[in-house]
PDB file of N, CA, C and O in Angstrom:
ATOM      1  N   MET A   1       0.968  -0.818   0.123  1.00  0.00           N
ATOM      2  CA  MET A   1      -0.350   0.072   0.253  1.00  0.00           C
ATOM      3  C   MET A   1       0.918   1.188  -0.060  1.00  0.00           C
ATOM      4  O   MET A   1       0.871   1.945  -1.030  1.00  0.00           O
ATOM      5  N   ARG A   2       1.882   1.174   0.763  1.00  0.00           N
ATOM      6  CA  ARG A   2       2.522   2.347   0.785  1.00  0.00           C
ATOM      7  C   ARG A   2       3.658   2.598  -0.205  1.00  0.00           C
ATOM      8  O   ARG A   2       4.344   3.620  -0.190  1.00  0.00           O
ATOM      9  N   LYS A   3       3.815   1.518  -1.130  1.00  0.00           N
ATOM     10  CA  LYS A   3       4.276   1.317  -2.466  1.00  0.00           C
ATOM     11  C   LYS A   3       3.946   2.704  -3.194  1.00  0.00           C
ATOM     12  O   LYS A   3       4.597   3.681  -3.564  1.00  0.00           O
ATOM     13  N   ARG A   4       2.040   2.127  -3.221  1.00  0.00           N
ATOM     14  CA  ARG A   4       1.358   2.748  -4.467  1.00  0.00           C
ATOM     15  C   ARG A   4       1.071   3.994  -3.622  1.00  0.00           C
ATOM     16  O   ARG A   4       0.291   4.785  -4.152  1.00  0.00           O
ATOM     17  N   THR A   5       1.453   4.264  -2.649  1.00  0.00           N
ATOM     18  CA  THR A   5       0.731   5.986  -2.055  1.00  0.00           C
ATOM     19  C   THR A   5       2.203   6.551  -2.527  1.00  0.00           C
ATOM     20  O   THR A   5       2.013   6.973  -3.668  1.00  0.00           O
ATOM     21  N   ILE A   6       3.377   6.724  -2.228  1.00  0.00           N
ATOM     22  CA  ILE A   6       5.032   7.078  -2.915  1.00  0.00           C
ATOM     23  C   ILE A   6       4.672   7.297  -4.635  1.00  0.00           C
ATOM     24  O   ILE A   6       5.093   8.257  -5.281  1.00  0.00           O
ATOM     25  N   GLY A   7       3.910   6.323  -5.136  1.00  0.00           N
ATOM     26  CA  GLY A   7       3.925   6.089  -6.830  1.00  0.00           C
ATOM     27  C   GLY A   7       2.327   6.962  -7.223  1.00  0.00           C
ATOM     28  O   GLY A   7       2.093   6.890  -8.429  1.00  0.00           O
ATOM     29  N   ALA A   8       1.545   7.523  -6.643  1.00  0.00           N
ATOM     30  CA  ALA A   8       0.705   8.524  -6.593  1.00  0.00           C
ATOM     31  C   ALA A   8       1.413   9.768  -6.400  1.00  0.00           C
ATOM     32  O   ALA A   8       1.541  10.672  -7.226  1.00  0.00           O
ATOM     33  N   LEU A   9       1.872   9.716  -5.187  1.00  0.00           N
ATOM     34  CA  LEU A   9       2.294  11.215  -4.963  1.00  0.00           C
ATOM     35  C   LEU A   9       3.465  12.026  -6.679  1.00  0.00           C
ATOM     36  O   LEU A   9       3.445  13.058  -7.350  1.00  0.00           O
ATOM     37  N   LEU A  10       4.185  10.890  -6.639  1.00  0.00           N
ATOM     38  CA  LEU A  10       5.123  11.198  -7.651  1.00  0.00           C
ATOM     39  C   LEU A  10       4.726  11.971  -8.125  1.00  0.00           C
ATOM     40  O   LEU A  10       4.946  13.179  -8.034  1.00  0.00           O
ATOM     41  N   MET A  11       3.600  11.009  -9.135  1.00  0.00           N
ATOM     42  CA  MET A  11       3.195  11.175 -10.287  1.00  0.00           C
ATOM     43  C   MET A  11       1.860  12.669 -10.396  1.00  0.00           C
ATOM     44  O   MET A  11       1.462  13.316 -11.365  1.00  0.00           O
ATOM     45  N   PHE A  12       1.533  12.728  -9.004  1.00  0.00           N
ATOM     46  CA  PHE A  12       0.874  14.038  -8.886  1.00  0.00           C
ATOM     47  C   PHE A  12       1.390  15.515  -8.963  1.00  0.00           C
ATOM     48  O   PHE A  12       1.005  16.551  -9.505  1.00  0.00           O
ATOM     49  N   SER A  13       3.026  14.919  -7.726  1.00  0.00           N
ATOM     50  CA  SER A  13       3.835  16.275  -7.978  1.00  0.00           C
ATOM     51  C   SER A  13       4.633  16.561  -9.207  1.00  0.00           C
ATOM     52  O   SER A  13       5.135  17.664  -9.421  1.00  0.00           O
ATOM     53  N   THR A  14       4.740  15.498 -10.036  1.00  0.00           N
ATOM     54  CA  THR A  14       5.379  16.043 -11.538  1.00  0.00           C
ATOM     55  C   THR A  14       4.611  16.383 -12.399  1.00  0.00           C
ATOM     56  O   THR A  14       5.157  17.114 -13.226  1.00  0.00           O
ATOM     57  N   THR A  15       2.909  16.057 -12.708  1.00  0.00           N
ATOM     58  CA  THR A  15       2.107  16.109 -12.964  1.00  0.00           C
ATOM     59  C   THR A  15       1.780  18.123 -12.549  1.00  0.00           C
ATOM     60  O   THR A  15       1.307  18.861 -13.414  1.00  0.00           O
ATOM     61  N   VAL A  16       2.179  18.671 -11.036  1.00  0.00           N
ATOM     62  CA  VAL A  16       1.464  19.596 -10.623  1.00  0.00           C
ATOM     63  C   VAL A  16       2.748  20.832 -10.817  1.00  0.00           C
ATOM     64  O   VAL A  16       2.617  22.053 -10.890  1.00  0.00           O
ATOM     65  N   PHE A  17       3.925  20.042 -10.864  1.00  0.00           N
ATOM     66  CA  PHE A  17       5.440  21.162 -11.203  1.00  0.00           C
ATOM     67  C   PHE A  17       5.817  21.198 -13.165  1.00  0.00           C
ATOM     68  O   PHE A  17       6.326  22.069 -13.870  1.00  0.00           O
ATOM     69  N   MET A  18       5.314  19.917 -13.454  1.00  0.00           N
ATOM     70  CA  MET A  18       5.613  20.891 -15.142  1.00  0.00           C
ATOM     71  C   MET A  18       4.158  21.642 -15.720  1.00  0.00           C
ATOM     72  O   MET A  18       4.136  22.238 -16.797  1.00  0.00           O
ATOM     73  N   GLY A  19       2.606  21.471 -14.564  1.00  0.00           N
ATOM     74  CA  GLY A  19       1.785  22.671 -15.165  1.00  0.00           C
ATOM     75  C   GLY A  19       2.540  23.657 -14.713  1.00  0.00           C
ATOM     76  O   GLY A  19       3.042  24.308 -15.630  1.00  0.00           O
ATOM     77  N   PHE A  20       2.826  24.033 -13.595  1.00  0.00           N
ATOM     78  CA  PHE A  20       3.423  24.834 -13.380  1.00  0.00           C
ATOM     79  C   PHE A  20       4.773  25.454 -13.919  1.00  0.00           C
ATOM     80  O   PHE A  20       5.119  26.589 -13.591  1.00  0.00           O
ATOM     81  N   TYR A  21       5.678  24.484 -14.942  1.00  0.00           N
ATOM     82  CA  TYR A  21       6.905  24.591 -15.442  1.00  0.00           C
ATOM     83  C   TYR A  21       6.623  25.589 -16.770  1.00  0.00           C
ATOM     84  O   TYR A  21       7.109  26.687 -17.040  1.00  0.00           O
ATOM     85  N   THR A  22       5.626  24.750 -17.502  1.00  0.00           N
ATOM     86  CA  THR A  22       4.347  25.204 -19.043  1.00  0.00           C
ATOM     87  C   THR A  22       4.183  26.663 -18.433  1.00  0.00           C
ATOM     88  O   THR A  22       4.771  27.605 -18.965  1.00  0.00           O
ATOM     89  N   TYR A  23       3.482  26.821 -17.453  1.00  0.00           N
ATOM     90  CA  TYR A  23       3.069  28.511 -17.161  1.00  0.00           C
ATOM     91  C   TYR A  23       4.313  29.597 -17.195  1.00  0.00           C
ATOM     92  O   TYR A  23       4.439  30.564 -17.947  1.00  0.00           O
ATOM     93  N   LEU A  24       5.265  29.097 -16.060  1.00  0.00           N
ATOM     94  CA  LEU A  24       6.461  29.865 -16.038  1.00  0.00           C
ATOM     95  C   LEU A  24       7.151  30.040 -17.594  1.00  0.00           C
ATOM     96  O   LEU A  24       7.647  31.127 -17.891  1.00  0.00           O
ATOM     97  N   LEU A  25       7.155  29.052 -18.443  1.00  0.00           N
ATOM     98  CA  LEU A  25       8.104  29.594 -19.614  1.00  0.00           C
ATOM     99  C   LEU A  25       7.026  29.854 -20.834  1.00  0.00           C
ATOM    100  O   LEU A  25       7.638  30.183 -21.850  1.00  0.00           O
ATOM    101  N   PHE A  26       5.418  29.796 -21.058  1.00  0.00           N
ATOM    102  CA  PHE A  26       4.851  29.813 -21.592  1.00  0.00           C
ATOM    103  C   PHE A  26       4.113  31.499 -21.337  1.00  0.00           C
ATOM    104  O   PHE A  26       4.234  32.510 -22.029  1.00  0.00           O
ATOM    105  N   PHE A  27       3.465  31.302 -20.263  1.00  0.00           N
ATOM    106  CA  PHE A  27       2.542  32.118 -20.502  1.00  0.00           C
ATOM    107  C   PHE A  27       3.034  33.257 -19.098  1.00  0.00           C
ATOM    108  O   PHE A  27       2.293  34.049 -18.515  1.00  0.00           O
ATOM    109  N   SER A  28       3.920  33.101 -18.944  1.00  0.00           N
ATOM    110  CA  SER A  28       4.492  34.922 -17.985  1.00  0.00           C
ATOM    111  C   SER A  28       5.144  35.771 -18.262  1.00  0.00           C
ATOM    112  O   SER A  28       5.958  35.376 -19.097  1.00  0.00           O
ATOM    113  N   SER A  29       5.289  36.921 -18.000  1.00  0.00           N
ATOM    114  CA  SER A  29       6.133  37.145 -18.475  1.00  0.00           C
ATOM    115  C   SER A  29       7.240  37.613 -18.982  1.00  0.00           C
ATOM    116  O   SER A  29       8.029  37.446 -18.052  1.00  0.00           O
ATOM    117  N   LYS A  30       7.905  38.156 -19.958  1.00  0.00           N
ATOM    118  CA  LYS A  30       9.117  37.960 -20.648  1.00  0.00           C
ATOM    119  C   LYS A  30      10.565  37.421 -19.821  1.00  0.00           C
ATOM    120  O   LYS A  30      11.428  36.545 -19.867  1.00  0.00           O
ATOM    121  N   SER A  31      10.218  38.409 -19.187  1.00  0.00           N
ATOM    122  CA  SER A  31      11.293  38.685 -17.925  1.00  0.00           C
ATOM    123  C   SER A  31      11.361  37.314 -17.054  1.00  0.00           C
ATOM    124  O   SER A  31      12.389  36.814 -16.596  1.00  0.00           O
ATOM    125  N   LEU A  32      10.112  36.849 -16.936  1.00  0.00           N
ATOM    126  CA  LEU A  32      10.250  35.752 -15.976  1.00  0.00           C
ATOM    127  C   LEU A  32      10.278  34.148 -16.712  1.00  0.00           C
ATOM    128  O   LEU A  32      10.569  33.032 -16.283  1.00  0.00           O
ATOM    129  N   GLN A  33       9.784  34.718 -18.133  1.00  0.00           N
ATOM    130  CA  GLN A  33      10.690  33.595 -19.438  1.00  0.00           C
ATOM    131  C   GLN A  33      11.888  33.362 -19.097  1.00  0.00           C
ATOM    132  O   GLN A  33      12.544  32.364 -18.799  1.00  0.00           O
ATOM    133  N   GLU A  34      12.088  34.607 -19.204  1.00  0.00           N
ATOM    134  CA  GLU A  34      14.313  34.947 -19.264  1.00  0.00           C
ATOM    135  C   GLU A  34      15.037  33.886 -18.106  1.00  0.00           C
ATOM    136  O   GLU A  34      16.054  33.192 -18.070  1.00  0.00           O
ATOM    137  N   VAL A  35      14.316  34.078 -17.530  1.00  0.00           N
ATOM    138  CA  VAL A  35      14.961  33.643 -15.519  1.00  0.00           C
ATOM    139  C   VAL A  35      14.462  31.880 -15.863  1.00  0.00           C
ATOM    140  O   VAL A  35      15.294  30.985 -15.717  1.00  0.00           O
ATOM    141  N   THR A  36      13.406  31.655 -16.200  1.00  0.00           N
ATOM    142  CA  THR A  36      12.564  30.111 -16.122  1.00  0.00           C
ATOM    143  C   THR A  36      14.290  29.959 -16.678  1.00  0.00           C
ATOM    144  O   THR A  36      15.248  29.749 -15.933  1.00  0.00           O
ATOM    145  N   LEU A  37      14.331  30.108 -17.980  1.00  0.00           N
ATOM    146  CA  LEU A  37      14.998  29.408 -19.196  1.00  0.00           C
ATOM    147  C   LEU A  37      16.580  29.166 -18.359  1.00  0.00           C
ATOM    148  O   LEU A  37      16.831  28.152 -17.707  1.00  0.00           O
ATOM    149  N   LYS A  38      17.334  30.077 -18.506  1.00  0.00           N
ATOM    150  CA  LYS A  38      18.295  30.623 -17.457  1.00  0.00           C
ATOM    151  C   LYS A  38      18.487  29.496 -16.672  1.00  0.00           C
ATOM    152  O   LYS A  38      19.292  28.623 -16.997  1.00  0.00           O
ATOM    153  N   ILE A  39      17.673  29.432 -15.456  1.00  0.00           N
ATOM    154  CA  ILE A  39      18.047  28.425 -14.396  1.00  0.00           C
ATOM    155  C   ILE A  39      18.113  27.015 -14.964  1.00  0.00           C
ATOM    156  O   ILE A  39      18.990  26.201 -14.677  1.00  0.00           O
ATOM    157  N   THR A  40      16.877  26.763 -15.982  1.00  0.00           N
ATOM    158  CA  THR A  40      16.683  25.680 -16.190  1.00  0.00           C
ATOM    159  C   THR A  40      17.809  24.995 -16.732  1.00  0.00           C
ATOM    160  O   THR A  40      18.166  23.936 -16.218  1.00  0.00           O
ATOM    161  N   ILE A  41      18.576  25.608 -17.983  1.00  0.00           N
ATOM    162  CA  ILE A  41      19.174  25.537 -18.536  1.00  0.00           C
ATOM    163  C   ILE A  41      20.916  25.602 -17.756  1.00  0.00           C
ATOM    164  O   ILE A  41      21.936  25.225 -18.333  1.00  0.00           O
ATOM    165  N   TYR A  42      20.862  26.102 -16.534  1.00  0.00           N
ATOM    166  CA  TYR A  42      21.955  26.927 -15.652  1.00  0.00           C
ATOM    167  C   TYR A  42      21.834  24.728 -15.281  1.00  0.00           C
ATOM    168  O   TYR A  42      22.455  23.869 -15.907  1.00  0.00           O
ATOM    169  N   SER A  43      21.227  24.587 -14.565  1.00  0.00           N
ATOM    170  CA  SER A  43      21.279  23.652 -14.021  1.00  0.00           C
ATOM    171  C   SER A  43      21.004  22.500 -14.433  1.00  0.00           C
ATOM    172  O   SER A  43      20.956  21.577 -13.620  1.00  0.00           O
ATOM    173  N   LEU A  44      20.821  22.336 -15.456  1.00  0.00           N
ATOM    174  CA  LEU A  44      21.080  20.989 -16.924  1.00  0.00           C
ATOM    175  C   LEU A  44      22.924  20.883 -17.026  1.00  0.00           C
ATOM    176  O   LEU A  44      23.445  19.840 -16.630  1.00  0.00           O
ATOM    177  N   VAL A  45      23.725  21.906 -17.519  1.00  0.00           N
ATOM    178  CA  VAL A  45      24.810  22.190 -17.284  1.00  0.00           C
ATOM    179  C   VAL A  45      25.757  22.082 -15.754  1.00  0.00           C
ATOM    180  O   VAL A  45      26.669  21.265 -15.623  1.00  0.00           O
ATOM    181  N   PHE A  46      25.502  22.683 -15.085  1.00  0.00           N
ATOM    182  CA  PHE A  46      26.089  21.945 -13.601  1.00  0.00           C
ATOM    183  C   PHE A  46      26.110  20.695 -13.116  1.00  0.00           C
ATOM    184  O   PHE A  46      27.120  20.323 -12.519  1.00  0.00           O
ATOM    185  N   ILE A  47      24.914  19.748 -13.294  1.00  0.00           N
ATOM    186  CA  ILE A  47      24.557  18.430 -13.458  1.00  0.00           C
ATOM    187  C   ILE A  47      25.526  18.034 -14.156  1.00  0.00           C
ATOM    188  O   ILE A  47      26.428  17.447 -13.559  1.00  0.00           O
ATOM    189  N   PHE A  48      25.631  18.218 -15.521  1.00  0.00           N
ATOM    190  CA  PHE A  48      26.014  17.290 -16.826  1.00  0.00           C
ATOM    191  C   PHE A  48      28.077  17.634 -16.223  1.00  0.00           C
ATOM    192  O   PHE A  48      28.887  16.722 -16.386  1.00  0.00           O
ATOM    193  N   ALA A  49      28.581  19.162 -15.524  1.00  0.00           N
ATOM    194  CA  ALA A  49      29.375  19.468 -15.199  1.00  0.00           C
ATOM    195  C   ALA A  49      30.018  18.138 -14.133  1.00  0.00           C
ATOM    196  O   ALA A  49      31.153  17.662 -14.097  1.00  0.00           O
ATOM    197  N   ALA A  50      29.032  17.864 -13.485  1.00  0.00           N
ATOM    198  CA  ALA A  50      29.328  17.676 -11.354  1.00  0.00           C
ATOM    199  C   ALA A  50      29.282  15.755 -11.938  1.00  0.00           C
ATOM    200  O   ALA A  50      29.936  14.945 -11.283  1.00  0.00           O
ATOM    201  N   SER A  51      28.834  15.498 -12.607  1.00  0.00           N
ATOM    202  CA  SER A  51      28.443  14.036 -13.344  1.00  0.00           C
ATOM    203  C   SER A  51      30.036  13.641 -14.435  1.00  0.00           C
ATOM    204  O   SER A  51      30.417  12.520 -14.771  1.00  0.00           O
ATOM    205  N   LEU A  52      30.766  15.157 -14.808  1.00  0.00           N
ATOM    206  CA  LEU A  52      31.569  14.441 -15.594  1.00  0.00           C
ATOM    207  C   LEU A  52      32.699  14.829 -14.355  1.00  0.00           C
ATOM    208  O   LEU A  52      33.513  13.906 -14.351  1.00  0.00           O
ATOM    209  N   PHE A  53      32.925  15.461 -13.698  1.00  0.00           N
ATOM    210  CA  PHE A  53      33.864  15.776 -11.704  1.00  0.00           C
ATOM    211  C   PHE A  53      34.085  14.127 -11.403  1.00  0.00           C
ATOM    212  O   PHE A  53      35.124  13.533 -11.112  1.00  0.00           O
ATOM    213  N   LEU A  54      32.582  13.565 -11.601  1.00  0.00           N
ATOM    214  CA  LEU A  54      32.597  12.591 -10.072  1.00  0.00           C
ATOM    215  C   LEU A  54      33.301  11.301 -11.217  1.00  0.00           C
ATOM    216  O   LEU A  54      34.180  10.559 -10.778  1.00  0.00           O
ATOM    217  N   ILE A  55      32.874  11.176 -12.476  1.00  0.00           N
ATOM    218  CA  ILE A  55      33.649  10.479 -13.223  1.00  0.00           C
ATOM    219  C   ILE A  55      35.533  10.546 -13.531  1.00  0.00           C
ATOM    220  O   ILE A  55      36.416   9.728 -13.790  1.00  0.00           O
ATOM    221  N   GLY A  56      35.478  11.363 -13.411  1.00  0.00           N
ATOM    222  CA  GLY A  56      37.104  11.517 -13.100  1.00  0.00           C
ATOM    223  C   GLY A  56      37.961  11.612 -12.301  1.00  0.00           C
ATOM    224  O   GLY A  56      39.190  11.571 -12.366  1.00  0.00           O
ATOM    225  N   TYR A  57      36.875  11.818 -11.103  1.00  0.00           N
ATOM    226  CA  TYR A  57      36.979  11.649  -9.302  1.00  0.00           C
ATOM    227  C   TYR A  57      37.748  10.588  -9.673  1.00  0.00           C
ATOM    228  O   TYR A  57      38.978  10.594  -9.625  1.00  0.00           O
ATOM    229  N   GLY A  58      36.944   9.501 -10.111  1.00  0.00           N
ATOM    230  CA  GLY A  58      36.755   7.713 -10.372  1.00  0.00           C
ATOM    231  C   GLY A  58      38.199   7.459 -10.935  1.00  0.00           C
ATOM    232  O   GLY A  58      39.038   6.573 -10.774  1.00  0.00           O
ATOM    233  N   PHE A  59      38.152   8.230 -11.419  1.00  0.00           N
ATOM    234  CA  PHE A  59      39.145   7.411 -12.778  1.00  0.00           C
ATOM    235  C   PHE A  59      40.684   8.171 -11.644  1.00  0.00           C
ATOM    236  O   PHE A  59      41.591   7.350 -11.508  1.00  0.00           O
ATOM    237  N   PHE A  60      40.912   9.442 -10.991  1.00  0.00           N
ATOM    238  CA  PHE A  60      41.856  10.197 -10.739  1.00  0.00           C
ATOM    239  C   PHE A  60      42.094   8.647  -9.020  1.00  0.00           C
ATOM    240  O   PHE A  60      43.174   8.271  -8.564  1.00  0.00           O
ATOM    241  N   LYS A  61      40.967   8.275  -8.653  1.00  0.00           N
ATOM    242  CA  LYS A  61      41.494   8.003  -7.089  1.00  0.00           C
ATOM    243  C   LYS A  61      41.960   5.974  -7.469  1.00  0.00           C
ATOM    244  O   LYS A  61      42.794   5.321  -6.841  1.00  0.00           O
ATOM    245  N   THR A  62      41.035   5.435  -8.722  1.00  0.00           N
ATOM    246  CA  THR A  62      41.279   4.133  -8.911  1.00  0.00           C
ATOM    247  C   THR A  62      42.471   3.742  -9.162  1.00  0.00           C
ATOM    248  O   THR A  62      43.167   3.954 -10.155  1.00  0.00           O
ATOM    249  N   PRO A  63      42.734   3.033  -8.013  1.00  0.00           N
ATOM    250  CA  PRO A  63      44.351   2.362  -8.290  1.00  0.00           C
ATOM    251  C   PRO A  63      44.887   2.115 -10.104  1.00  0.00           C
ATOM    252  O   PRO A  63      44.035   1.668 -10.872  1.00  0.00           O
ATOM    253  N   THR A  64      45.591   2.276 -10.376  1.00  0.00           N
ATOM    254  CA  THR A  64      46.368   1.510 -11.761  1.00  0.00           C
ATOM    255  C   THR A  64      47.439   0.014 -11.042  1.00  0.00           C
ATOM    256  O   THR A  64      48.434  -0.034 -10.319  1.00  0.00           O
ATOM    257  N   LEU A  65      46.881  -0.649 -11.474  1.00  0.00           N
ATOM    258  CA  LEU A  65      47.595  -1.995 -11.864  1.00  0.00           C
ATOM    259  C   LEU A  65      48.501  -2.319 -13.086  1.00  0.00           C
ATOM    260  O   LEU A  65      48.234  -1.923 -14.220  1.00  0.00           O
ATOM    261  N   THR A  66      49.454  -2.974 -12.813  1.00  0.00           N
ATOM    262  CA  THR A  66      50.495  -2.918 -14.014  1.00  0.00           C
ATOM    263  C   THR A  66      49.658  -4.671 -14.092  1.00  0.00           C
ATOM    264  O   THR A  66      48.954  -5.131 -13.193  1.00  0.00           O
ATOM    265  N   PRO A  67      49.958  -5.289 -15.253  1.00  0.00           N
ATOM    266  CA  PRO A  67      49.605  -6.770 -16.065  1.00  0.00           C
ATOM    267  C   PRO A  67      50.193  -7.407 -15.110  1.00  0.00           C
ATOM    268  O   PRO A  67      49.520  -8.438 -15.109  1.00  0.00           O
ATOM    269  N   GLN A  68      51.328  -7.602 -13.908  1.00  0.00           N
ATOM    270  CA  GLN A  68      51.695  -8.162 -13.660  1.00  0.00           C
ATOM    271  C   GLN A  68      51.402  -8.288 -12.373  1.00  0.00           C
ATOM    272  O   GLN A  68      51.660  -9.237 -11.633  1.00  0.00           O
ATOM    273  N   GLU A  69      50.708  -7.034 -12.073  1.00  0.00           N
ATOM    274  CA  GLU A  69      50.504  -6.810 -10.467  1.00  0.00           C
ATOM    275  C   GLU A  69      48.575  -7.742 -10.703  1.00  0.00           C
ATOM    276  O   GLU A  69      48.074  -8.255  -9.702  1.00  0.00           O
ATOM    277  N   VAL A  70      47.843  -7.786 -12.005  1.00  0.00           N
ATOM    278  CA  VAL A  70      46.745  -9.003 -11.982  1.00  0.00           C
ATOM    279  C   VAL A  70      47.328  -9.597 -12.271  1.00  0.00           C
ATOM    280  O   VAL A  70      46.538 -10.504 -12.530  1.00  0.00           O
ATOM    281  N   ARG A  71      48.684 -10.144 -12.626  1.00  0.00           N
ATOM    282  CA  ARG A  71      48.097 -11.806 -12.983  1.00  0.00           C
ATOM    283  C   ARG A  71      48.640 -12.514 -11.039  1.00  0.00           C
ATOM    284  O   ARG A  71      48.182 -13.553 -10.563  1.00  0.00           O
ATOM    285  N   GLU A  72      49.715 -11.530 -10.273  1.00  0.00           N
ATOM    286  CA  GLU A  72      49.737 -12.294  -9.306  1.00  0.00           C
ATOM    287  C   GLU A  72      48.631 -12.096  -8.340  1.00  0.00           C
ATOM    288  O   GLU A  72      48.614 -12.783  -7.318  1.00  0.00           O
ATOM    289  N   ARG A  73      47.657 -11.175  -8.581  1.00  0.00           N
ATOM    290  CA  ARG A  73      46.563 -11.347  -7.457  1.00  0.00           C
ATOM    291  C   ARG A  73      45.345 -11.945  -8.173  1.00  0.00           C
ATOM    292  O   ARG A  73      44.231 -11.758  -7.685  1.00  0.00           O
ATOM    293  N   ILE A  74      45.504 -12.713  -9.396  1.00  0.00           N
ATOM    294  CA  ILE A  74      44.978 -13.628 -10.033  1.00  0.00           C
ATOM    295  C   ILE A  74      45.391 -14.956  -9.521  1.00  0.00           C
ATOM    296  O   ILE A  74      44.674 -15.938  -9.332  1.00  0.00           O
ATOM    297  N   LYS A  75      46.606 -14.831  -9.337  1.00  0.00           N
ATOM    298  CA  LYS A  75      47.170 -16.817  -8.974  1.00  0.00           C
ATOM    299  C   LYS A  75      46.398 -16.290  -7.916  1.00  0.00           C
ATOM    300  O   LYS A  75      45.200 -16.575  -7.902  1.00  0.00           O
ATOM    301  N   ARG A  76      47.032 -15.320  -6.715  1.00  0.00           N
ATOM    302  CA  ARG A  76      46.937 -15.949  -5.157  1.00  0.00           C
ATOM    303  C   ARG A  76      45.471 -16.266  -5.152  1.00  0.00           C
ATOM    304  O   ARG A  76      44.945 -17.157  -4.486  1.00  0.00           O
ATOM    305  N   ALA A  77      44.839 -15.387  -6.017  1.00  0.00           N
ATOM    306  CA  ALA A  77      42.825 -15.287  -5.934  1.00  0.00           C
ATOM    307  C   ALA A  77      42.862 -17.129  -5.661  1.00  0.00           C
ATOM    308  O   ALA A  77      42.358 -17.738  -4.717  1.00  0.00           O
ATOM    309  N   ASN A  78      43.763 -17.784  -7.033  1.00  0.00           N
ATOM    310  CA  ASN A  78      43.399 -19.403  -7.897  1.00  0.00           C
ATOM    311  C   ASN A  78      43.404 -19.849  -6.687  1.00  0.00           C
ATOM    312  O   ASN A  78      42.437 -20.292  -6.067  1.00  0.00           O
ATOM    313  N   THR A  79      44.575 -19.732  -6.302  1.00  0.00           N
ATOM    314  CA  THR A  79      45.953 -20.376  -5.127  1.00  0.00           C
ATOM    315  C   THR A  79      44.995 -21.022  -3.470  1.00  0.00           C
ATOM    316  O   THR A  79      45.166 -22.170  -3.060  1.00  0.00           O
ATOM    317  N   GLY A  80      44.165 -20.127  -2.845  1.00  0.00           N
ATOM    318  CA  GLY A  80      42.893 -19.875  -1.950  1.00  0.00           C
ATOM    319  C   GLY A  80      41.925 -20.776  -2.354  1.00  0.00           C
ATOM    320  O   GLY A  80      41.504 -21.533  -1.480  1.00  0.00           O
ATOM    321  N   LYS A  81      41.298 -20.913  -3.898  1.00  0.00           N
ATOM    322  CA  LYS A  81      40.172 -21.434  -4.158  1.00  0.00           C
ATOM    323  C   LYS A  81      40.683 -23.413  -3.873  1.00  0.00           C
ATOM    324  O   LYS A  81      40.164 -24.440  -3.435  1.00  0.00           O
ATOM    325  N   GLU A  82      41.786 -23.026  -4.374  1.00  0.00           N
ATOM    326  CA  GLU A  82      42.359 -24.491  -4.713  1.00  0.00           C
ATOM    327  C   GLU A  82      42.810 -24.998  -2.710  1.00  0.00           C
ATOM    328  O   GLU A  82      43.081 -26.149  -2.368  1.00  0.00           O
ATOM    329  N   ARG A  83      42.777 -24.202  -2.077  1.00  0.00           N
ATOM    330  CA  ARG A  83      42.906 -24.618  -1.011  1.00  0.00           C
ATOM    331  C   ARG A  83      42.295 -25.371  -0.143  1.00  0.00           C
ATOM    332  O   ARG A  83      42.252 -26.522   0.292  1.00  0.00           O
ATOM    333  N   GLU A  84      41.705 -24.039  -0.005  1.00  0.00           N
ATOM    334  CA  GLU A  84      40.060 -23.974   0.082  1.00  0.00           C
ATOM    335  C   GLU A  84      39.183 -25.932  -0.590  1.00  0.00           C
ATOM    336  O   GLU A  84      38.638 -26.767   0.132  1.00  0.00           O
ATOM    337  N   GLU A  85      39.361 -25.984  -1.806  1.00  0.00           N
ATOM    338  CA  GLU A  85      38.746 -27.540  -2.066  1.00  0.00           C
ATOM    339  C   GLU A  85      39.425 -28.643  -1.729  1.00  0.00           C
ATOM    340  O   GLU A  85      39.257 -29.861  -1.797  1.00  0.00           O
ATOM    341  N   MET A  86      40.184 -27.942  -1.374  1.00  0.00           N
ATOM    342  CA  MET A  86      41.668 -29.473  -0.677  1.00  0.00           C
ATOM    343  C   MET A  86      41.062 -29.441   0.899  1.00  0.00           C
ATOM    344  O   MET A  86      41.863 -29.979   1.663  1.00  0.00           O
ATOM    345  N   ARG A  87      40.435 -29.185   1.248  1.00  0.00           N
ATOM    346  CA  ARG A  87      39.780 -29.216   2.701  1.00  0.00           C
ATOM    347  C   ARG A  87      38.773 -29.977   3.029  1.00  0.00           C
ATOM    348  O   ARG A  87      38.322 -29.945   4.173  1.00  0.00           O
TER     349      ARG A  87
END
């Protein structure tokens, strides 16, 4: 029941928001239309830039392994599994 209530609330609030946004974008004064567009575009560009920043941060913080280190880790993992199978 709670899941359906949350779903209905999300659908209702989205419909109200889109109605309000449509009013601001098409039926309000020109200056308010400009501000609405500026805020919308700024928000989208900010979200895009933040996403790129997080991807870059992930690349920066991820340790780089050489192929030799990868082989050693695989060998250690396989050796550990073989020991468990022998028991």
